[in-house]
C-alpha positions in Angstrom: -0.4 54.5 -9.8 -3.2 55.5 -12.2 -5.2 58.6 -11.3 -8.3 57.1 -12.9 -9.6 56.2 -9.5 -10.3 59.9 -8.8 -12.9 59.9 -11.5 -14.8 57.0 -10.0 -17.2 57.6 -7.2 -16.8 55.7 -4.0 -20.4 54.7 -4.2 -20.0 53.1 -7.5 -17.0 51.1 -6.2 -19.0 49.9 -3.2 -21.9 49.0 -5.5 -19.6 47.0 -7.7 -18.2 45.2 -4.6 -21.7 44.3 -3.5 -22.6 43.2 -7.0 -19.7 40.9 -7.1 -20.6 39.4 -3.8 -24.2 38.9 -4.9 -23.2 37.3 -8.1 -21.0 34.9 -6.2 -23.8 33.9 -3.9 -26.3 33.5 -6.7 -23.8 31.3 -8.7 -22.6 29.1 -5.8 -25.5 29.3 -3.4 -26.6 25.8 -4.4 -23.7 24.4 -2.4 -25.7 24.9 0.8 -28.1 22.3 -0.4 -25.3 19.7 -1.0 -24.2 17.1 1.5 -20.8 16.0 2.6 -18.7 14.1 0.1 -17.4 10.7 1.2 -14.0 11.6 -0.2 -11.8 13.6 2.2 -14.9 15.2 3.9 -15.0 12.2 6.1 -11.5 12.5 7.4 -11.6 16.2 7.6 -15.0 16.7 9.1 -17.8 14.2 9.7 -15.8 11.2 10.9 -13.2 13.4 12.6 -13.8 13.2 16.4 -11.7 16.2 17.1 -13.7 18.4 14.7 -17.1 16.9 15.8 -16.6 17.8 19.5 -16.3 21.5 18.7 -14.2 24.0 20.6 -12.3 22.6 23.7 -9.0 23.0 25.5 -7.7 20.0 23.6 -8.5 21.5 20.1 -5.7 24.0 19.9 -2.7 21.7 20.5 -4.3 19.1 18.2 -4.8 21.5 15.4 -1.2 22.7 15.5 0.3 19.2 15.7 -2.0 17.1 13.4 -0.9 16.3 9.9 -3.4 14.9 7.4 -2.4 13.7 3.9 0.9 15.7 4.1 -0.9 18.9 4.9 -0.1 21.0 8.0 -3.1 23.3 8.1 -3.8 24.3 11.8 -6.0 27.3 10.8 -8.1 25.2 8.5 -8.7 22.7 11.3 -9.7 25.5 13.7 -12.2 26.8 11.1 -13.8 23.3 10.9 -13.9 23.1 14.7 -15.6 26.5 14.8 -18.1 25.4 12.2 -18.9 22.3 14.2 -19.4 24.5 17.3 -21.8 26.7 15.4 -23.7 24.3 13.1 -23.0 20.9 14.6 -22.3 18.5 11.7 -24.9 20.1 9.4 -23.2 20.2 5.9 -25.1 23.4 5.0 -23.2 25.4 7.6 -19.8 24.1 6.4 -20.7 24.9 2.8 -21.9 28.4 3.8 -18.5 29.1 5.4 -16.7 28.1 2.2 -19.0 30.3 0.2 -18.6 33.3 2.5 -14.8 32.9 2.3 -14.8 32.7 -1.5 -17.1 35.7 -1.9 -14.8 37.6 0.5 -11.8 36.7 -1.6 -13.5 37.9 -4.8 -14.4 41.2 -3.3 -10.9 41.6 -1.8 -9.4 41.0 -5.2 -11.5 43.7 -6.7 -10.5 46.1 -3.9 -6.8 45.2 -4.3 -6.8 45.7 -8.1 -8.7 49.0 -7.9 -6.4 50.3 -5.2 -3.3 49.4 -7.2 -4.4 50.5 -10.6 -7.2 53.0 -9.9 -9.5 51.2 -12.5 -13.0 50.2 -11.7 -14.2 48.1 -14.7 -11.0 46.3 -15.4 -10.7 45.3 -11.7 -14.3 44.2 -11.6 -14.0 42.1 -14.8 -10.9 40.3 -13.4 -12.6 39.6 -10.1 -15.8 38.4 -11.8 -13.9 36.1 -14.2 -11.9 34.7 -11.4 -14.7 34.3 -8.9 -17.5 32.9 -11.2 -15.4 30.5 -13.3 -16.4 26.8 -13.2 -12.8 25.9 -12.1 -13.7 27.5 -8.8 -16.5 25.1 -8.0 -14.2 22.4 -6.6 -12.7 24.8 -4.1 -16.1 26.2 -3.0 -18.3 23.1 -3.1 -15.9 20.7 -1.5 -15.8 21.2 2.3 -12.4 19.4 2.5 -11.0 22.2 0.2 -11.6 24.9 2.9 -7.8 25.2 2.6 -8.2 27.0 -0.8 -10.8 29.6 0.1 -9.3 30.3 3.6 -5.7 30.7 2.3 -7.1 32.7 -0.6 -8.8 35.2 1.7 -5.6 35.7 3.8 -3.5 35.9 0.5 -5.6 38.9 -0.6 -5.4 40.5 2.9 -1.6 40.1 2.7 -1.4 41.8 -0.7 -3.7 44.6 0.5 -1.7 45.3 3.6 1.5 45.3 1.5 0.1 47.7 -1.0 -0.9 50.1 1.8 2.6 49.7 3.3 4.1 50.8 -0.1 1.7 53.7 -0.4 2.6 55.1 3.1 6.3 54.4 2.6 6.2 56.3 -0.7 4.2 59.1 0.9 6.8 59.3 3.8 9.7 59.5 1.3 7.9 62.2 -0.7 7.1 64.2 2.4 10.7 63.9 3.6 12.0 65.0 0.2 9.8 68.1 0.2 10.1 69.0 3.9 11.0 72.6 4.7 11.0 74.9 7.7 7.6 76.2 6.5 6.1 72.7 6.4 7.7 70.6 9.1 4.6 68.5 9.7 5.0 66.8 6.3 8.0 64.8 7.4 6.2 62.4 9.7 2.7 60.9 9.9 0.8 61.9 13.0 -1.4 58.8 13.2 -0.3 55.3 14.0 -2.6 54.1 11.2 -0.3 56.0 8.8 2.8 54.2 9.9 4.0 52.0 7.0 5.7 49.6 9.5 2.2 48.7 10.9 1.0 47.6 7.5 4.2 45.7 6.8 3.7 43.8 10.1 0.0 43.3 9.2 1.1 41.8 5.8 3.5 39.4 7.6 0.8 38.3 10.1 -1.7 37.8 7.3 0.9 35.8 5.3 1.5 33.6 8.4 -2.2 32.9 8.7 -2.4 32.1 5.0 0.5 29.6 5.3 -1.3 28.0 8.2 -4.4 27.6 6.0 -2.5 26.1 3.0 1.1 26.1 2.1 0.5 26.8 -1.6 0.8 30.5 -0.7 4.6 30.1 -0.2 5.0 32.0 -3.5 3.7 35.3 -1.9 7.2 36.9 -1.8 7.5 36.3 -5.6 4.0 37.8 -6.2 5.0 40.9 -4.1 8.0 41.4 -6.3 5.9 41.1 -9.4 3.5 43.8 -8.0 6.5 46.0 -7.2 7.3 45.9 -10.9 3.7 46.4 -12.0 1.4 48.0 -11.2 3.2 49.6 -8.2 6.1 50.7 -10.6 8.7 50.7 -7.9 11.5 49.6 -10.3 12.2 48.8 -13.9 14.2 45.8 -15.4 16.5 46.2 -18.4 18.2 42.9 -19.1 20.7 44.7 -21.3 21.8 46.8 -18.4 20.7 45.0 -15.3 21.5 46.8 -12.1 21.0 44.5 -9.1 21.8 47.4 -6.8 18.6 49.1 -7.8 16.5 46.0 -7.1 18.3 44.9 -4.0 16.3 47.1 -1.5 13.1 45.5 -2.8 14.6 42.0 -2.4 15.7 42.8 1.1 12.2 43.9 1.8 11.0 40.4 1.1 13.4 38.6 3.4 11.0 38.2 6.3 8.4 36.8 3.9 11.0 34.4 2.5 11.9 33.2 6.0 8.2 32.4 6.7 7.8 30.7 3.4 11.0 28.7 4.0 9.9 27.6 7.4 6.5 26.5 6.1 8.2 24.6 3.3 10.3 22.7 5.8 7.2 21.8 7.8 5.4 20.7 4.6 8.4 18.5 3.5 8.5 16.9 7.0 4.7 16.3 6.8 5.2 14.6 3.4 7.5 12.0 5.1 4.4 10.6 6.8 2.7 9.8 3.5 3.2 6.8 1.3 3.9 8.8 -1.8 6.3 11.7 -2.0 8.6 13.6 -4.4 11.0 10.7 -4.7 8.4 8.3 -6.0 8.5 9.6 -9.5 11.7 10.6 -11.4 12.3 14.3 -12.0 11.9 13.8 -15.7 8.4 12.4 -15.3 7.4 15.1 -12.9 8.7 17.8 -15.3 6.7 16.2 -18.1 3.5 15.9 -16.0 3.9 19.5 -14.7 4.3 21.0 -18.2 1.3 19.1 -19.6 -0.9 20.0 -16.6 0.1 23.7 -16.9 -1.1 23.8 -20.5 -4.2 21.8 -19.7 -5.2 24.4 -17.2 -5.0 27.1 -20.0 -7.4 25.0 -22.1 -9.8 24.5 -19.2 -9.7 28.2 -18.4 -10.8 29.0 -22.0 -13.2 26.1 -22.3 -14.2 24.7 -18.9 -15.9 21.5 -20.1 -15.6 17.9 -18.7 -14.4 19.0 -15.3 -13.9 16.2 -12.8 -13.0 15.8 -9.1 -10.3 13.4 -10.1 -8.2 13.2 -13.3 -6.5 9.8 -13.6 -2.7 10.4 -13.9 -1.0 9.4 -17.1 2.7 9.8 -16.3 4.6 10.7 -19.4 8.2 10.7 -20.4 10.0 14.0 -20.8 11.0 13.4 -24.4 7.5 12.3 -25.6 5.7 14.6 -28.1 3.1 15.9 -25.6 5.5 17.1 -22.9 8.0 18.4 -25.4 5.3 20.5 -27.1 4.0 21.7 -23.8 7.4 22.8 -22.6 8.1 24.6 -25.9 4.7 26.3 -25.7 5.4 27.5 -22.2 8.9 28.7 -23.0 7.7 30.6 -26.1 4.9 32.4 -24.2 7.3 33.2 -21.4 9.8 34.7 -23.8 7.1 36.8 -25.5 5.8 38.0 -22.1 9.2 39.1 -21.1 9.9 40.7 -24.5 6.8 43.0 -24.3 7.3 43.8 -20.6 8.1 47.5 -21.3 5.0 48.3 -23.3 2.7 45.6 -21.8 4.1 45.0 -18.3 0.8 43.4 -17.2 1.3 40.6 -19.7 4.6 39.7 -18.1 3.3 40.1 -14.5 0.1 38.1 -15.2 1.9 35.2 -17.0 4.6 35.0 -14.3 2.0 35.2 -11.6 0.3 32.2 -13.2 3.5 30.1 -13.6 4.9 31.1 -10.2 1.8 30.5 -8.0 1.1 27.2 -9.9 4.6 25.8 -9.2 3.9 24.3 -5.8 1.0 22.2 -7.2 2.3 21.7 -10.8 3.3 18.1 -10.2 7.0 19.0 -10.3 6.9 18.9 -6.6 4.9 15.6 -6.2 2.3 15.5 -3.4 0.1 12.4 -3.5 -1.2 11.0 -6.7 -2.8 14.2 -8.0 -1.0 15.7 -11.0 -3.9 17.9 -12.1 -6.9 19.2 -10.2 -9.3 22.1 -10.7 -8.6 23.5 -7.2 -4.9 24.0 -8.1 -5.9 26.9 -10.3 -7.6 28.9 -7.5 -4.9 31.6 -7.1 -2.9 31.1 -10.3 -5.8 31.9 -12.6 -5.9 35.5 -11.3 -2.7 36.1 -13.3 -4.2 34.9 -16.5 -7.3 37.2 -16.2 -5.1 40.1 -15.2 -3.0 39.8 -18.4 -6.1 39.3 -20.6 -8.3 42.1 -19.3 -5.5 44.7 -19.3 -4.5 43.6 -22.8 -8.0 44.1 -24.0 -8.1 47.5 -22.3 -4.9 48.4 -24.2 -6.7 47.5 -27.4 -9.7 49.6 -26.4 -7.4 52.6 -25.7 -5.8 52.3 -29.2 -9.1 51.5 -30.9 -12.0 53.1 -29.0 -14.6 51.8 -31.4 -14.0 48.3 -30.0 -15.1 49.3 -26.5 -18.9 48.3 -26.8 -18.1 45.1 -28.6 -15.5 43.9 -26.1 -17.6 45.1 -23.2 -20.5 43.1 -24.5 -18.4 40.0 -25.1 -17.0 40.3 -21.6 -20.4 40.5 -20.0 -21.6 37.5 -22.0 -18.5 35.5 -21.0 -19.0 36.3 -17.3 -22.7 35.2 -17.6 -21.8 31.9 -19.4 -19.1 31.1 -16.9 -21.5 31.8 -14.0 -24.1 29.5 -15.6 -21.4 26.8 -16.1 -20.5 27.1 -12.4 -24.1 26.9 -11.3 -24.5 23.7 -13.3 -21.2 22.3 -11.9 -22.4 22.9 -8.3 -25.2 20.4 -9.0 -22.6 17.7 -9.8 -21.4 18.1 -6.2 -24.8 17.2 -4.7 -23.5 14.0 -3.2 -20.8 11.4 -3.6 -22.7 9.4 -6.2 -23.5 12.3 -8.5 -19.9 13.6 -8.2 -18.1 10.4 -9.1 -20.7 9.3 -11.7 -20.0 12.6 -13.5 -16.2 12.1 -13.2 -16.5 8.5 -14.6 -18.6 9.9 -17.5 -16.4 12.8 -18.6 -13.0 11.1 -18.2 -11.4 7.9 -19.5 -10.1 5.1 -17.3 -11.0 6.9 -14.1 -10.3 4.1 -11.6 -10.7 6.4 -8.6 -14.2 7.5 -9.7 -15.2 3.8 -10.3 -13.8 2.9 -6.8 -15.7 5.7 -5.1 -18.9 4.7 -6.8 -18.3 1.2 -5.6 -17.8 2.5 -2.1 -21.2 4.2 -2.3 -22.8 1.0 -3.4 -21.0 -0.9 -0.6 -22.3 1.4 2.0 -25.8 1.0 0.8 -25.5 -2.8 0.7 -25.5 -3.2 -3.1 -22.6 -5.6 -3.2 -23.0 -6.8 -6.8 -22.8 -3.3 -8.3 -19.9 -2.5 -5.9 -18.1 -5.6 -7.1 -18.7 -4.6 -10.8 -17.2 -1.1 -10.4 -14.3 -2.1 -8.1 -13.3 -5.0 -10.3 -13.3 -2.7 -13.4 -11.2 -0.3 -11.4 -8.7 -3.1 -10.7 -8.4 -3.9 -14.4 -7.5 -0.2 -15.0 -5.2 0.0 -12.0 -4.1 -3.4 -10.8 -3.6 -3.7 -7.0 -5.1 -0.3 -6.4 -5.6 -0.5 -2.7 -9.0 1.2 -2.4 -10.5 -1.0 -5.1 -8.9 -4.1 -3.5 -10.6 -3.2 -0.2 -14.0 -2.7 -1.8 -13.8 -6.1 -3.6 -12.7 -7.8 -0.4 -15.4 -6.1 1.7 -18.2 -6.9 -0.9 -17.2 -10.5 -1.1 -17.0 -10.8 2.7 -20.5 -9.3 2.9 -21.7 -11.9 0.5 -20.3 -14.7 2.7 -17.4 -15.5 0.4 -14.7 -15.2 3.0 -12.0 -17.2 1.3 -12.4 -15.2 -1.9 -12.3 -11.9 0.1 -9.1 -12.7 2.0 -6.6 -12.1 -0.8 -8.0 -8.7 -1.6 -8.2 -7.6 2.0 -4.6 -8.8 2.6 -3.5 -6.7 -0.4 -5.2 -3.6 0.9 -4.2 -3.9 4.5 -0.8 -2.4 4.1 -2.0 0.8 2.4 -2.0 4.0 4.3 -5.4 4.9 2.9 -7.2 1.6 3.4 -5.1 -0.2 6.0 -7.2 0.2 9.1 -10.5 -0.5 7.3 -9.0 -3.6 5.6 -7.6 -5.0 8.9 -11.0 -4.5 10.6 -12.7 -6.2 7.7 -10.1 -9.0 7.9 -11.1 -9.6 11.5 -14.8 -10.0 10.5 -13.8 -12.2 7.6 -11.8 -14.5 9.8 -14.6 -14.5 12.4 -17.2 -15.5 9.7 -14.8 -18.2 8.5 -14.3 -19.5 12.1 -10.6 -18.8 11.9 -10.3 -17.3 15.4 -6.5 -17.5 15.7 -6.1 -15.4 12.5 -8.8 -13.0 13.6 -7.1 -12.6 17.0 -3.7 -11.8 15.3 -5.3 -9.3 13.0 -7.2 -7.7 15.8 -4.1 -7.4 18.0 -2.4 -5.6 15.2 -5.2 -3.1 15.0 -5.3 -2.6 18.8 -1.7 -1.5 18.7 -3.0 1.6 16.9 -5.2 2.5 19.8 -7.9 1.2 22.2 -10.9 1.8 19.9 -14.2 0.6 21.6 -15.3 -1.3 18.5 -12.0 -3.1 18.3 -12.2 -4.0 22.0 -15.7 -5.2 21.3 -14.3 -7.5 18.6 -11.7 -8.7 21.1 -14.4 -9.6 23.7 -16.3 -11.4 20.9 -13.2 -13.4 20.0 -12.6 -14.3 23.7 -16.2 -15.6 23.8 -15.8 -17.7 20.7 -12.6 -19.2 22.2 -14.7 -20.1 25.2 -12.8 -17.7 27.4 -16.2 -16.5 28.7 -14.9 -14.9 32.0 -12.3 -12.8 30.2 -14.9 -11.8 27.5 -17.4 -10.8 30.2 -14.8 -8.8 32.1 -13.6 -6.9 29.0 -17.2 -6.2 27.9 -18.1 -5.0 31.5 -15.1 -2.6 31.4 -16.4 -1.2 28.1 -19.9 -0.7 29.5 -18.5 0.9 32.6 -16.7 3.4 30.3 -20.0 4.0 28.5 -18.3 3.1 25.3 -20.3 3.7 22.1 -20.2 1.1 19.4 -20.6 1.5 15.7 -22.0 -1.7 14.3 -22.9 -2.2 10.6 -22.0 -5.9 10.2 -24.3 -8.8 11.0 -21.5 -10.9 12.6 -20.5 -8.0 14.8 -24.1 -7.2 15.7 -24.6 -10.8 16.7 -21.4 -10.9 18.8 -22.4 -7.6 20.6 -25.9 -9.1 21.3 -24.3 -12.2 22.7 -22.0 -10.2 24.9 -24.9 -8.2 26.3 -26.7 -11.5 27.0 -23.6 -12.8 28.6 -23.6 -9.7 30.8 -27.2 -10.3 31.8 -28.8 -7.6 29.7 -31.2 -9.1 27.2 -33.0 -5.8 26.7 -29.8 -4.3 25.4 -29.1 -7.4 23.3 -32.4 -7.5 21.5 -31.8 -4.5 19.1 -28.5 -6.0 18.0 -30.0 -9.4 17.4 -32.7 -7.7 15.4 -30.0 -5.8 13.4 -28.1 -9.0 12.7 -31.1 -10.9 11.3 -32.1 -7.8 9.3 -28.7 -7.5 7.7 -28.4 -11.3 7.2 -31.8 -12.9 7.1 -30.4 -16.5 6.9 -28.1 -16.1 9.9 -29.4 -19.1 11.7 -27.5 -18.7 15.0 -28.8 -15.1 15.3 -32.3 -16.2 14.4 -32.2 -18.9 17.1 -30.7 -16.8 19.9 -32.9 -13.8 19.2 -36.0 -16.1 19.2 -34.8 -17.6 22.5 -34.7 -14.3 24.4 -38.0 -13.2 22.9 -39.6 -16.4 24.1 -38.0 -16.8 27.6 -36.8 -13.5 29.0 -38.2 -12.6 32.4 -38.8 -9.0 31.2 -42.3 -8.8 29.5 -41.1 -5.8 27.6 -38.5 -8.0 25.9 -40.7 -11.0 25.2 -42.7 -11.3 22.0 -44.1 -14.7 21.3 -45.3 -14.2 17.8 -42.0 -12.8 16.7 -40.1 -15.6 18.5 -42.2 -18.2 16.6 -41.5 -16.5 13.2 -37.7 -16.4 13.8 -37.4 -19.9 15.3 -39.5 -21.4 12.5 -37.2 -19.7 9.9 -34.1 -21.0 11.6 -35.6 -24.6 11.6 -36.6 -24.4 8.0 -33.1 -23.2 7.0 -31.5 -26.1 8.9 -34.0 -28.7 7.6 -35.7 -29.2 11.0 -32.7 -31.3 11.9 -31.0 -29.2 14.6 -32.3 -30.1 18.1 -31.1 -26.9 19.7 -33.2 -24.8 17.2 -36.2 -27.1 17.7 -36.0 -26.6 21.5 -36.0 -22.8 20.9 -39.1 -23.2 18.6 -40.8 -25.2 21.4 -40.2 -22.4 23.8 -41.5 -19.9 21.3 -44.7 -21.9 20.8 -45.2 -22.0 24.6 -44.7 -18.2 24.9 -47.3 -17.8 22.2 -49.7 -20.0 24.1 -49.5 -22.9 21.5 -48.7 -25.5 24.1 -49.7 -28.5 22.0 -47.2 -27.4 19.3 -44.7 -26.8 22.1 -45.0 -30.3 23.4 -44.7 -31.9 20.0 -41.7 -29.8 19.1 -39.9 -30.4 22.4 -40.4 -34.1 22.1 -38.9 -34.0 18.6 -36.0 -31.9 19.9 -35.4 -34.4 22.7 -35.5 -37.4 20.4 -33.1 -35.9 17.9 -30.7 -34.9 20.6 -30.7 -38.4 22.1 -30.1 -39.9 18.6 -27.2 -37.5 18.1 -25.9 -38.2 21.6 -26.3 -34.6 22.6 -27.2 -35.5 26.2 -27.3 -32.0 27.7 -29.7 -30.7 25.0 -31.8 -33.9 25.4 -32.0 -33.5 29.2 -32.8 -29.8 28.9 -35.7 -30.4 26.5 -37.0 -33.2 28.7 -37.2 -30.7 31.6 -38.9 -28.1 29.5 -41.4 -30.7 28.2 -42.8 -31.1 31.7 -43.3 -27.3 31.9 -45.2 -27.2 28.6 -47.4 -30.1 29.7 -48.3 -28.0 32.7 -49.2 -25.1 30.4 -46.3 -23.1 31.6 -43.8 -21.2 29.4 -40.1 -21.2 30.0 -38.6 -18.2 31.7 -35.1 -16.6 31.8 -32.6 -19.3 31.1 -29.2 -17.6 31.3 -26.3 -19.4 29.7 -28.3 -21.2 27.1 
């Protein structure tokens, strides 16, 4: 190792570490003002009931057995749970944890490089260029990518523990070689903290924790071998006279790490079997082509980080097309050059192989999901590039000292510009709309960005703009399940049930949109009055689990099928279990209100009737039924005569004053408001229309109420109407 470290003061090194941490916080601090992103943050955090409940006895087994999107990441889950325990579901707290982990990783990288090489400024430049680069924003600003920053921190701790192990092992060997009767104490460390085995074990433990954060770190054994070559200088490689025997001890040293990496790889492969897309879905030639092109693209983005996006639409190429061929040739030439200069410039070979090796698990050659390229994939691989570049520039400075101030100035400007770019990119991640609007702007044919924008519009009730974006996405990617769902949901919300059905049926078999599409199908069938189809779709959903909202739909269906007793019994069971309902659909709001009324609780029904007519102002049945309970309920806190008149008149206007049931409700509303003359006239009209239509029960009921109104008495509490 270099002895330059002895020339640097410990205080200066600590000052540099603090400066790196401060620069990281200043650059990325804006993430704490951002919200959650409705793109994986929902499944990882704010809609995940296990995370939301915080620490509990059920958390640990769940974290170690749950697989999401082919990732087995128990430590990441536990970190989310701890955040929820500390901050609730406040996004600022989750973002702060990501930022702290990233800042810690930057500082640990600086400490690692300085410890291995003894250099201060080179180590600090590598750490700064790595930590402040705009490609890091995705890993820091996206709560769902906690995996990157958490595994990155444990990755650095693994390397630090390993380097300390090597130092102590070398010191023990040196002491043993120089031992003599006059100096027996040199043969063995006296403190347990100077036992190399302790730090070897610490490296294994830290590696295990890194693997449980994200399996991308399976390449650690390879990285350790690179560090053995340089800067630890434990062996040399001469391809003309390769002596495996000299390298074998260092390979054996990595066996426990390889065993852990292999075990994690098996778990990851098993997890991938649960996803709809895996390695076998694209031919090897296509994956090689995609991987080569993505690897070169990252180099371009590292040098010129413009037009960064949360999602890059895949453009699968053929291996023999010009783009992939040129990419493969470029990578091969650079690799050969790096290996050729390994004796004089070992850091070039180590840095380049670090980049290629750590990128391999996410290069696209091993296909996981639809992502071929993503900014976050460069989190650890980019360190190798900066390592090779900074040490190469340092070599130039050593041979040409006059270039020192120029290169130092250029380096400082580069760090400042990269930090400014990251600060601006953090603003892009403010919310889901800004994120995907930016992605759609800086990329071509980005169907995922358009679909996500459509989802935002859908959630805000802007169905026309949701349809525009989702239909455009379908033109770019026909039968894209997420876009099919948005189109179907928007049409259903517009009351176009028959147009919505084909899109929802297409989306219902997707692993990403299946549950939401099936739930929306139930509502669509309910709105269309197709109760048998709704019942079938609902039963299919209920097989996934007894969700309270699904059981609520089941009770509503039973009521619509006039199985009132069964509906009341099921709803009563839900109330007894203190079930919580999430209702954001007018039909479901109406059904929930009806079930509460059926259960004899109009006070609980009123808010859901109100929600139904607010979401669907022309929903005549909801207008009528809400007006009825506002006019007739025995509880004075529920009754509101003026509001009842407003709603009942709207229902009558919408139906052309030709529905006797609605006229009867309006008469009751007039009576509650003290307008008995209007009540009498309207009740007579309701009675006459009912008689003409041979609706004898309605005619008889209005005749009874007519007598009440003539006595200047309002109607009270008429259950079952």
